N, C-alpha and C positions, 0 to 999 in steps of 0.2 A: 908536625903533619896528624892533629887532631881530626876524628871524625866522631860522629853519633848516630847510631843505628836505632831506629824506633823499630823495637823489634813486638813480637806477640807476649815476649814475658817482661816487656819495659825499655829502658832506656839503657845501651853499653855503647860506652866509649871507648874508641881504640886511636894505637898511635901508628900511624900507618910507617913512621920513620926508625920505627924498634920491632924487627922481624928476627924472629929463632927459627934457625934452619933446621933445627932439629924437630922431628916427628915425636908429638908428645901427646899426640892423641886428643880426643875431647870432638868440639864442635864447634859451630860461629858463637855460640855462648862463651867460648874459654876463646878464641881468636881465632882455630884452626882453618885452614887457606886449604884449597881444592888440591895444591901441590906438597900436601903435610905442613909445610914451614907456619908459622906462629907466630900472628899479629898479638903486640902486647895488647891488656884488658887493662885501662885505666879505671874506670867503676862503673856501676851498675846502680842504677834508681827507678823506682817505680813511675810507670805513666801508661795511657790511655794504649789499646793498642791501634791507633791511627796515625796521622801525618800532622795535626793539627796540636798535639798534647805537649808541646815543646817549644822552646827560643833561645836564641842566643843573643847578647845584647851585641850592638854592632862591633863593639872592640875586641868581643870573643872571651870578655872575663868570667861572663857573668852564662849561667843558663839556669833557665828556670823550667820544672815539668808539673805536670797537675798528678795529684795524687786525690785518693776518695777523699782527704781531710780538706781540700784547695789546692795550694799552690806551695812549693817548694822551692826556695833560689839557692841554687848552689854556685860559690867560688871555686872558679878554674884554677885558678892560681894557687889556691890551698888546696889540691887534692880532691876538689870538688866537695869541699865541705860545706853543711848546710849552716845559709847565712843569712835566712829567712823563713817564716814559715804564714804563710796568709791565709788564714780560713774562709771557705766558701759564705757565703753571703745567705742564699735562698736556703730553708732547711729541705730534706727531703721530707713529703709529707703526702697521704694517703694514697701510697704507692708510686709517687713521684721519685722519678733519678733525676735531681739534677744536676750542679755542679758545674765545675768550670769545663769548658769546651776549646776555646783558644786564648790565646794571649801573646802580648809583645812587648819589648822594651822601649822607652824613649830613646834619645837620639845621645844622650849620655849616661844612660841606665838610671836618673835618677829618680822615676818613677816604672810603675808595670800597670799593662791595662789589664785585664782579664775581663772575659765574656761567659757570662752563664746560658744557660736554659732559659730562654723567656717561658715565663708562666703568666695567665691572668693574676693570679693572688701576689707575684711579687714581679709586677711589671720592669722593676727598674733592674736590669743584667747584667750594666756595663758600670765595671769599677774601676778607678784610677787606685792606686797604693804607692804612696812613697817609702823609698828606699833606702834613704840616706837621711840624715843632721836628726833634729829633736822628735820630728814627724814616722820617723823610718816604723816601718808595721802598721800604719793609718789608711784609714780610706778615706783619702780627701774628696771624690769626687763620684755621683753615679749617675747614671744616665741610662736612657731605654734605648735597643735596638731590635724593637718590635719583629715578630716572628724566628728569629733566630733560633734553631734547638742545636746544630753540629755544624762542625765540617768548617770548607773556607768560607770564612768571612764576605759578607756581601759588598761590604764598606767598613772604612778602620772609621768610626764616629769621632774620634778623639788625637789626634795627632798636635805635634811640636813643630818648631822651626830647627834647625840644623845645630841653632845653639842655647834652645830651649831659653828662648826669651819672651817667646809667645806660644799659646795652646791655642789649637782650633779643634770647637765641636760643630758639628752638623747637628743641627735643630730640625727636624722636620717641621714643615709649614712655615718656617722664623726664615731659615738661611743658615751661614756658617757665622755663629758666635766667635769673635776673636776673645780669650783672655791672658791675662798675664801668664807666664810660662808656670809659676810658681802655685797660682790656682787660690791661692791665701785669699784675693777677694774676686769672687766670680762677676763675669759684665752680665749687668740686667740686659737681658734678649730684646727691651724695648730702647737701650742706649741704641740710637741710627747711625751712630759714627762709629760703634764700632763690629756692627754684623754686615756681613755680606747678603746684600737682598735678593737672597734667591730661594724663594718659599719652596721651592718643587725641585730642589737640588738633591741628586742622586748619589753624588761622588766628586770628591775634591782631592787634588794633587797639591803639596807646598812643594817649589823649588830646591833644587838641594842648597843652595847656594843666593844670599841677600846679591843684589844688582843694583838698584837704587834706593838712596839714601837709606842704605844698613837694614834693608828689610827684601824680602824676597818675593816672588809673584805666586797667586793661586792660580789654579788652573778647575774651573767649576762644569761639570756636565750636568745639563740640565733635560731629562728624557722626554721624547716625545707627549703632548696630551692635546691642548685644541692648537696648538701651534709646532711647527718640524723641532726637533732637538736641535741642543746646538751647545756649544761652549764658548764660556766668558772666563774671561782672565781678568785677574785684579790683583791690585797690589796692596800689599799690606801696611803701608804708611797711610792710606787713604783705601781702608774696605771697602766702603759703601759707594765709591765710585768704581764705575767700569769702565777697562783701559779699552778692550777692543771684543768682538764676539763672531763665532763663524755660526752658521746657521747649516744644521747638516741636513744631508736629503733626507724625501722623505719615505718615511719605514724602518728608519732607523731604530734599532731595538738596543744597542749599548753600544759605549765608546771605551778604550782605551786609550788614556792619556801616558804619555814619557817625556821628562824633561831630562835635557842634556846633560851632563857632568856640571855645568856651574849654572842652569839654571835659566839662561839664555835665551832657550830655542825648547818648541815644544812638538811635540805626535802627539796626532790625535787618529786616533786608528776606529773607524765610526763601522761599525758591524750591524746586516740587517738577514735578515731570514728570506727574503725576497731578493730574488737575480729577474731583475727587467728582461735581460737579454736573452733569459732563457739558455743559459751555455752554461750552468752548472748550477745543482740541487743542493749546494752549500751554502749557497745564498750568496752577499756582494760585500765587498769591502771599499772604502774608501779613504786615503791616507790622507791627511792635510799635513804642512807644516806651519809653525806661529811662529813671529817674533816679536812679543810684544813691547819691546822697546823701538823700534820702527813701524810698530803697527803694520808689517805686514803678514800678509797669508798665501800659500802656496799651494793648491792640489798634488800631490806627488805621483799618488796613482788610483785612478778611476776604477767605475767598472770595466771600461774596456780592457785594461791590461789583468783583468782576473783577480781574484783571490791572492789574498795578503796573507801567505801561509806563517811569517816569522818576522821581525824587525827589532833590532836592537841597536843603541847610543852605543859609540865607544865610550868607556869609560874616565878615558883621559884625553881625548882630541874631538874636535868640534865636526863629527862626523857618525853618517849612520849607516847601517848594510840593513837590504831589506830582500826576502825571499817572496815573489810575488810570480802570479799565474797558474795554471796547471801544470802539473808536472809532463815533462821536465820544467820544470819552473826556473825564471832568471832569479841569477844572484848578482843584485846590483849594491855599488857604493854611491852613497850621495853626499857631496857638502852642507854640514851643518849649517854654516854661516846663509847658505842662499836658498838651501833646500833643492837645490838645482842635481842633476846625473853628474857623478863624476868618473866613476867608470863602470864595467859591465865587466863582470866576474865571468858570466858566460851560462850556460842552462845544465842543471844536474836535477838527479830527483834528490831535494834535499827538502826537509822543514821546518829546521830546528838552527837558533844559532846562539852561540856564547861568547862573548867573549871575554879572557882574559883579564882578571885586576890591572894590568897595564895597557891594555889597549893594542899591546905585539902579536899576540896570535888568537882568533877567532875561530873555532870549533862549529864548521859547518856540517849538520846530519840532516839523517832521513830517518828520522824513529816514527813509534804509532804503528799505523799499518805497512810504512816502508821496510827493507831486509836492514835496516841499520847501520849502513855505508856512514864512514865518520872521516872527515879532511881535517887538518889540523893545518891553516891557513895561516902565512907571517907575511900580515900586514905591512910590515917595515920593508921588507925584500921582493914584496908582490910574489908570492912563491907558495907551493904546498908544502910543507914538513915531513907530513907523513899523512898514508890512508891507512883505514883497518875498518874493519866491521866490528859492529859492537851492536850484537843480535838481542831483542827484544828489550832495548833499554825504554826505560820509563822515564825516570829523573837524569838529570845532567849536573854537573855545574866544576868548575875550576877552584882547583886551592889558593891561599893567598900568595904563593910565590909564583903563580904562573905558569907553571912550567909542569903543572901533575892534574889529572884531568879524572875526576869519579862517571861513572855510567852504574847506575843502578836500575834492576828490576823490581818493581813493589806492587804489592798490591793496594786497591783493589783490582787496578788493570791490569794484573798479574796474580792470580792466585794460586801459584806451580814454577817454580824454578826461579824463585826469589836468590837474588844476589847482588852483590858489590864487586867491581872489576874496578881498579885505578893504574891510569895510564900517564906514562909520561907522555911531553910531547911531540918527542921521536916516535910514538906510536906504540912503544915497547911495555909490555902489561909489567907492572910493580906485583901486584897481589890480586888473587880473585878468590872471594870468598861467599860459599856455597849457604842457602841458610834452606836446610833440608832437615825434615824430623827426621829421628832417628830412627824410627820403622813406621812405615805407611801403613796407617790402618785402612780398611775395607773402605769402598768410594761410597759406599752406602750404608745408612743405619736408620735400625724401622724404633724411633724412639716410643711408640703406641699413638703419636700423630702422625705417624706417615714417616715414607723413607725420606732421608734429607741426606746431598750431597758434603762428604768431607773434603775440608779445604786445608791446603797447605801452604796458605797464609802467617807466613813468617816474618818478613820486613816489609813495613810502611813508609819509612823514609829513611834519608840518610844526607847527614848535612855535616858540610866541614865546618870546622872551627874556625871563625874570623878572627883577624888578627890587627882590624882597626887602620891597614896599611902601612903601618910604624914597622914591623920586623922581617919585612922582605922589600927588595929593591930587582927593578927589571934588570934582565939579561939576554941579550941579544942568543938567538939560537947558534947551535954548535954546529961547525961546517958538516956538510955531509960524510959519509963512510964511502972510503977509497970504492970507485964503480958507481957510487950509487948518484942518481941525475935528478933533482929536483922539479916536477912541473912548472912553468910559468902561471899563476893565475889558479883558478882550480880544476882539476882534471873531469874530463866526462863522463869518462870507462868507469866501470865499477872498481874497488881494490884492488889489488894483487891478488887474486889465489880466494877471489870472493864471489866471484861471478864468470860467465862464459861470455868470451869476445868473439865474436864473430870474423870469419877469416874472408878477407876480398877477392878471392879465388874466383874462377868463373866455375860454372855449374858443370860437374860430369857426370851420365850415368852410373849406374855401376856397372862396374865389369868391362867398363870402357877400356882399360888398359889390355885387359885379354882379348879385345876383340870380338866378343861373346856378341858384339851390339852395334849397330851401325854399320852392319861389312857392307850392307848395300850401297848406303849413303858415300862410305868408302872408295867402293867400286864406281861409283857414278863420277867422284872427284878425280878417280884417275888415282887414288892413294894406294887403293888396294890391286893386285892384278886379279884379273879373271881365273879361274881355275882352268888346268888345260882340258879335260874332260868335258868342260859344260858347252852344249851345241849352242851355235851362234844364230841358224838359221835351220827353218822348218825343214823337214826332208819329206813327211808325209804329203798326200793332199790334203786340203779342208773338205770335210765333208758338206755335201750341197744337200740341202731339204727342201722338198716339192715346194711351190709358190702356188694360192688358189687363184683359179681364173677370176676376173674382172664380173662384177654381176652386170644384166641388164636390166636396161631402163626403164623397163616393166616391171623388173625384181622390185627394185628401191622403190617404184609408187605403191605397188604393193606392201611393203613392212612398212612406210611412214603412215598409209589408210589406217592399218592395223596399228599402229601406236599412239593416236590421236586419241582413242577411246581408254586408251590403259594411263596415259597423262592425266587426263579428266579426272576418272576417278581416285588418282593417285592425290591430286590436289585437294579432291572434296573431302578423302581421307583426313588429308595432314589437318585443312579446317577446323574438321568437328573436332579434331583430339585439340586444337588448340583454344577453342572457346569452353570445350568442356573442361581443359587446365584454368581457365580462366575463370571458369564459375566455380569450382574446388577454392582458389587461391583466395576468392573474394568472401566465400563463406567462412573460411580458416581466420581472414583477418577483421571478420564483424565475431569472431566467437572470442579473438586473443583481447578485441579492444572491448568485450563485455568483461570479459575478465578482470583485464586492468582497471576499467569503472567500478568495480567491485570491490579491489583492492583499495584504489585511491578513496571510496566512501568509506571505509576502515579505518586506513590512515586517518582520514579527516573526524572522524567520531572521535578516533583515540584521541587527538592532538586539541580537541572541543573538551574533553573530557579532563583532559590534564590542565586546560585553560581555566575550567570553571572550578576545581580542585583549588588550585591558587586564587580564584575570585573569593572561594570561602573563607580562605585563610586570611585574606585582607578583612573581610568582615568580621573579624575576630579584634581585630586592634580599636582602641580606640579614636574617636571621630578628629581628637587634635594630633595623632599620632599620621593619618594618612597624609598623604604627598597630594601634589596635584595629580600626577601619573596614576597615582593610585586611584585617584577621583574618577579618572577619564575609563579605566577598567572597569571599574563598577558599575559606569552609565551604559556599558556594551554588554551587559550580561543578558538584555532582551534579544538582542541580537545572537549572543552567541543559541541559546536554548533552542531560538525559531529554528535557526540552522541544522541545531542535533537533531531535533524532531522529523525534520523538513528529512532529511538523512537516514534515520529510522526506520521511515515509513516505506521505503524503496525497499 
């Protein structure tokens, strides 16, 4: 149960299966847990303080880490001994800090791909290194990912099929070029038979297994330009021939593509920043299911169902799970063969899905802005094995045995309270390691350039060591403990002890049990006896007040005659006040319009001056550098200057 933590001081490899029960002191760097126990530390190695400077091979045999000189590759089977050292390609010149920023292995760990910081002086920043054979340690291919500086990769320019027989390279303006896997004789981009003809391709994804003629499918995403965005499917037996395509809705900005475990079906989750329905300011999503063998496609979740919070294919069976809609969101299970809904697991405040490696258990959680409720759902028995709360979790994953789950709080999402907690699938905690400084420095310091906030960011990533699916086997869940009853499906309420569960009792006012309130109502219902001393009838006579005599007819006529002039005067006064008010409002409106016209004129003058400045820059260009648009702009100079002169005279 080895896992690696990317910390402020570099990489640290721990073994969660070897825990010393005695308190030996120390801190996270020596493996100390919050309860005083100590996890064995297997190795430490240099690495930049981020989540992208290291990578495991698919089988967990090798671990690559970025260092100042370039990259070092460690053999996990030989106590993390250094087996390869690869130097960075672009040098540091003129204060430029270059170096490797991200990396990954090929499927059979024959090659390593490194991404360096892009610089115009050294445009080729993507390099392929051989790790085996006579070419071990040699750079065998280089290309360019323009604009990349650091962080997560926007696209993997070079990837291999699962058996490394073919290597695919994204070449902007051309498409996806298909090379032989060893890259000994790279394909000419002008060879139409070996190129997927998508010059505007933004991303591509190879299916994990071959499905036809010994070759896999390839999904290609083309973003919106003059036409709407689309997803196209090709087969590597004939890469130049399109198999099927899916046109996405207008205003789609990105698309997440996921193949199922055997590469026979694809999920395409198109994302847009705009929600035409106005139901959400988070944008909208469109989830589609595609099966290239039968040329079938289906809309799984449209904009009417709400935002797709998360989705995941089962790693061993042809089905997928989706969390969709506003919270509490629906958790649905779909048939991967047809793309249709198979079962609804109910609604809950969840936004994260993680299948274990055998597809038996699924972690359904609410992380991010949610409290961190976590359910371990047993797909084989359709029941929840355990529920708990893993608060402030940022990243999570299953161990290769499918029975241990890691939840980590990492920077930069959380710059304080970094920690790693490992749970069993039953919800029992195995270990918790907090990454805290030995002493808390002042929250602010003044370095002469102003006060700066101190940070306690010590942990940036945590990853289990893979095993390639060979060392562990699937096992059913253990029977529940005596007296414990497991919930069918997913629970709707919060995990036990993690939240308040409202009671369904009727409302009763405060002090109702003591009779201090609602006594009169109880007396009226006959539930409470009337006090003995309370009088039932009035014993004293009511007080009789004198009544004025009615007016005579002549008195009424006199009062009406006197009232008419008063009414006329009141109406005239009201009319004068109304006219005065209208005149005042008219005058104020005229003043507002005058001020607004002056503001509009000043704004327009500013815009015209800015346009004229841009126009002067165009004049500095050579005549053969001017485009048709530049010439149109230059022709409008006289009109701009005339308008500016007219506005400045006002």
